[in-house]
C-alpha positions in Angstrom: 9.0 -9.2 11.0 10.6 -10.4 14.2 9.5 -14.0 14.9 9.3 -15.4 18.4 9.8 -18.8 19.9 6.9 -19.7 22.2 7.4 -21.4 25.6 4.0 -22.9 25.2 4.5 -25.4 27.9 4.0 -22.7 30.6 0.4 -22.4 29.5 -0.3 -26.0 28.3 -3.4 -28.0 29.3 -1.1 -30.8 30.5 -0.2 -28.7 33.5 -3.5 -29.8 35.1 -3.8 -33.3 33.7 -2.9 -35.3 30.6 -5.5 -35.1 27.8 -3.8 -35.8 24.4 -6.7 -34.4 22.5 -6.7 -31.0 24.3 -2.9 -30.9 24.2 -2.8 -31.6 20.5 -5.4 -28.8 19.8 -3.4 -26.4 21.9 -0.1 -27.1 20.2 -1.5 -27.0 16.7 -3.2 -23.7 17.4 -0.1 -22.1 18.9 2.1 -23.3 16.0 -0.3 -21.7 13.5 -0.2 -18.2 15.1 1.4 -15.5 12.9 4.9 -14.5 14.1 5.8 -17.9 15.7 9.3 -19.1 14.8 8.8 -22.3 16.7 8.5 -23.7 20.3 10.7 -23.5 23.4 10.6 -27.1 24.5 11.2 -28.2 28.1 13.5 -31.0 28.8 12.9 -32.9 32.1 14.6 -36.1 31.1 12.3 -36.3 28.0 10.9 -33.6 25.7 7.4 -33.9 27.1 6.6 -34.8 30.7 3.7 -37.1 29.7 4.6 -38.7 26.3 7.6 -37.6 24.3 6.9 -40.0 21.4 3.4 -38.5 21.1 4.8 -34.9 21.4 7.4 -35.4 18.6 4.6 -36.6 16.3 2.8 -33.2 16.8 5.7 -31.0 15.8 5.4 -28.9 12.6 8.3 -29.9 10.3 8.9 -26.3 9.2 9.4 -24.9 12.7 12.6 -24.3 14.6 13.1 -25.0 18.3 14.8 -24.0 21.5 15.2 -26.6 24.2 15.4 -25.5 27.8 16.7 -27.6 30.7 15.3 -25.4 33.5 12.3 -27.7 34.3 14.5 -30.7 34.7 17.1 -28.8 36.6 14.6 -27.5 39.1 13.1 -31.0 39.5 16.5 -32.4 40.3 17.4 -29.6 42.7 14.3 -30.4 44.7 15.8 -33.7 45.7 19.5 -32.9 45.4 20.5 -29.3 46.4 24.0 -29.9 45.1 22.9 -30.6 41.5 24.1 -28.2 38.9 26.8 -27.2 36.3 28.2 -24.7 38.8 28.1 -27.1 41.8 31.1 -27.3 44.1 30.1 -30.9 44.7 31.9 -33.3 42.3 28.9 -35.7 42.3 26.4 -32.9 41.8 28.3 -31.4 38.9 28.8 -34.7 37.3 25.1 -35.5 37.5 24.4 -32.1 35.8 26.8 -32.8 33.0 25.2 -36.2 32.5 21.8 -34.5 32.4 23.0 -32.1 29.7 24.3 -35.1 27.7 20.8 -36.6 27.9 19.4 -33.3 26.7 21.7 -33.4 23.7 20.5 -36.9 22.9 16.9 -35.5 23.0 18.0 -32.7 20.6 19.1 -35.4 18.3 15.7 -37.2 18.5 13.9 -33.9 17.7 16.1 -33.2 14.7 15.6 -36.8 13.5 11.9 -36.4 13.7 11.7 -33.2 11.6 14.5 -34.3 9.3 17.0 -31.5 9.8 18.9 -29.6 12.4 15.9 -27.7 13.8 17.1 -26.9 17.4 18.8 -23.5 17.3 19.7 -23.3 21.0 19.9 -25.4 24.1 19.4 -23.4 27.3 21.5 -24.4 30.3 21.8 -22.9 33.8 24.3 -22.0 36.5 22.7 -24.1 39.3 22.7 -24.7 42.2 21.9 -22.1 44.8 24.8 -19.6 44.8 25.1 -18.9 48.6 28.9 -18.9 48.6 29.1 -22.6 49.3 27.1 -24.6 46.8 28.2 -22.9 43.5 31.3 -21.4 42.0 32.5 -19.8 38.7 35.4 -22.3 38.7 33.0 -25.2 38.7 30.8 -23.7 36.0 33.9 -23.0 33.9 35.0 -26.6 34.1 31.5 -27.8 33.1 31.1 -25.4 30.2 34.6 -26.2 28.9 33.7 -29.9 28.9 30.3 -29.8 27.3 31.2 -27.1 24.8 33.5 -29.7 23.2 30.7 -32.0 22.3 29.0 -32.1 18.9 25.8 -30.0 19.2 24.1 -30.9 15.9 23.5 -27.3 14.9 22.4 -26.0 18.3 24.2 -23.3 20.2 24.6 -23.3 24.0 22.8 -20.5 25.7 23.4 -20.0 29.4 20.0 -18.6 30.5 20.4 -16.1 33.4 18.0 -16.8 36.2 17.6 -14.6 39.3 20.8 -14.5 41.2 21.3 -15.2 44.9 20.7 -11.9 46.8 21.5 -11.9 50.5 18.4 -11.3 52.6 16.0 -11.9 49.7 14.1 -15.1 49.1 15.2 -16.4 45.7 13.1 -18.1 42.9 16.3 -19.7 41.6 19.2 -18.0 43.4 21.9 -19.0 40.9 25.2 -17.1 40.0 25.0 -13.4 39.1 25.0 -12.2 35.5 28.4 -10.7 35.9 29.8 -14.0 37.2 28.2 -15.9 34.3 29.5 -13.4 31.7 33.1 -13.6 32.9 32.9 -17.4 32.9 31.3 -17.7 29.5 33.8 -15.3 28.0 36.7 -17.3 29.5 35.3 -20.5 28.1 34.8 -19.0 24.6 38.4 -17.7 24.6 39.9 -21.0 25.8 37.9 -23.3 23.5 37.0 -21.2 20.5 33.5 -22.5 20.6 30.5 -20.1 20.4 28.2 -19.6 23.4 25.8 -17.0 24.5 23.8 -15.8 27.5 20.0 -15.6 27.3 17.9 -13.0 29.3 14.4 -13.7 30.6 12.7 -10.4 31.3 10.8 -11.5 34.3 13.7 -13.3 35.9 16.0 -10.3 35.7 13.3 -8.0 37.1 12.3 -10.3 40.1 16.0 -10.6 40.9 16.5 -6.9 41.5 12.8 -6.0 42.2 13.2 -3.2 39.5 11.6 -3.2 36.0 14.7 -1.5 34.6 16.9 -4.6 35.4 16.1 -6.5 32.2 17.1 -3.6 30.0 20.3 -3.2 32.0 21.1 -6.9 31.6 20.5 -6.8 27.9 22.8 -3.7 27.5 25.5 -5.4 29.6 25.5 -8.4 27.4 25.3 -6.5 24.1 28.3 -4.5 25.1 30.2 -7.7 25.6 28.8 -9.3 22.5 27.4 -12.2 24.6 23.6 -11.9 24.1 22.4 -15.2 22.9 18.6 -14.8 23.4 15.9 -12.7 24.9 12.6 -14.0 26.2 9.6 -11.8 27.1 8.0 -13.2 30.3 6.4 -11.0 32.9 6.4 -10.7 36.7 4.5 -8.6 39.2 5.4 -6.8 42.4 2.0 -7.7 44.0 0.1 -11.0 44.4 -1.8 -12.0 41.2 -4.0 -14.9 40.2 -0.7 -16.5 38.9 1.1 -16.4 42.2 2.8 -14.3 44.9 4.5 -11.0 44.4 7.9 -11.5 42.7 7.3 -15.2 41.9 8.8 -16.7 38.8 5.4 -17.7 37.3 5.5 -16.1 33.8 2.9 -13.5 34.4 1.3 -12.3 31.1 1.9 -8.7 30.0 -0.2 -5.7 30.9 -2.7 -4.4 28.3 -1.8 -1.5 26.1 -2.4 2.1 27.3 -4.1 4.8 25.4 -0.8 5.7 23.8 -0.9 2.4 22.0 -4.6 2.4 21.1 -5.2 1.4 17.5 -7.2 -0.9 15.2 -6.2 -4.0 17.2 -6.9 -2.6 20.7 -7.7 -5.3 23.3 -11.2 -6.6 23.5 -12.9 -7.6 26.8 -11.9 -11.2 26.1 -8.3 -10.2 25.5 -8.2 -8.3 28.8 -9.4 -11.4 30.6 -6.1 -13.2 29.7 -3.7 -10.3 30.2 -2.7 -9.0 33.6 -3.1 -5.4 34.6 -0.6 -5.7 37.5 2.1 -7.0 35.3 5.3 -5.0 35.2 5.9 -6.1 31.6 4.3 -3.3 29.6 4.4 -2.6 25.9 6.7 0.3 26.5 9.1 -2.0 28.3 8.9 -4.6 25.5 9.8 -1.8 23.0 12.8 -0.6 24.9 14.2 -4.1 25.5 13.6 -5.3 22.0 15.2 -2.1 20.6 18.3 -2.7 22.9 18.5 -6.4 22.0 18.3 -5.7 18.3 16.7 -8.1 15.8 16.7 -11.8 16.6 19.0 -13.4 14.0 20.8 -16.7 13.8 21.4 -18.1 17.2 20.4 -14.9 19.0 16.8 -15.9 19.4 13.7 -14.0 20.6 10.9 -15.6 22.6 7.8 -15.2 24.7 6.7 -17.3 27.7 3.5 -16.7 29.6 1.2 -18.7 31.9 -2.5 -19.1 31.3 -5.2 -18.0 33.9 -6.1 -20.7 36.4 -8.7 -23.2 35.1 -8.4 -21.8 31.6 -9.9 -23.5 28.6 -7.8 -24.6 25.6 -9.1 -21.5 23.8 -8.1 -19.2 26.6 -4.6 -20.8 26.8 -4.1 -20.1 23.1 -5.5 -16.6 23.5 -3.0 -15.5 26.2 -0.2 -16.6 23.9 -1.8 -15.0 20.9 -2.4 -11.7 22.6 1.1 -11.6 24.1 2.5 -12.4 20.7 0.5 -9.5 19.2 1.9 -7.1 21.7 5.5 -8.4 21.2 5.2 -8.0 17.4 3.6 -4.5 17.9 6.5 -3.5 20.1 9.1 -5.0 17.7 7.7 -3.1 14.7 7.6 0.5 16.1 9.8 3.1 14.6 13.0 3.0 16.6 15.8 5.5 16.4 19.0 4.2 14.8 21.3 2.4 17.1 24.9 1.3 16.4 25.4 -2.2 17.7 28.4 -2.7 19.9 
């Protein structure tokens, strides 16, 4: 069975206030769900925005982890628009490299806590805003070349593709295009001999191009170049929802199954309350993307990341993850036609 890393922080109780008891119940319940490989952990300067030492004590020792630097990257961009690994500003690029060095130290702390190399990937990003002035592939290449030479304690670097800058379109992230990232990563791999991949987030690819086919196209593009390093199921919507505005990067949960997918575990009324009918992420689209991506093995991880409804209880927060996980596992276990990997 395909197992998924869960970006539980996107639905965590701590988003609305720090309550260690509620956060602890939430994390324990998520970790115990069937099909969970481990957690996608956000790095903001620490591994938990409220209490890293407390968080590390909660981790199940048998789980694996993916660490993402996107929350910390976006926080720094809010005060310094030149911050990023692809920055044309020397100071902004150096600050981003130092930030990734701090993230690596955090990976070491997590590994030490569970007693093994449990972090399979560290997700990094091609910030800042790629409007033709603030970011370049040359700067990204220099940054990746430098940091790829470090000792990563068992983790692999995964450049997560966020929505690219599109002229005339308000971006969520607005970083480099996937084609620019792929050329740069390939160049660094060839020059350094160090492995590195590119991760796709379904919702971020789709909101970039305003087309639900975009994620599948991105996966196929990376598979053809043998660069796919991860794939995360996270939704978006082309209309306003309770999670945010149309085309916002807010991790909209998937849509409920249609009659085609009815079965013994069809959604209950409570399940429907935590799913989102307007989501463009349907079970059919999960199926086609998971089929194209192939099984998650080694450092090519699979994940889910969804938000919880506003004012959700701990139980509802766990439920939205549980139901999304159920749909992902269902999609991953359908009979697929044989496919020859590139």
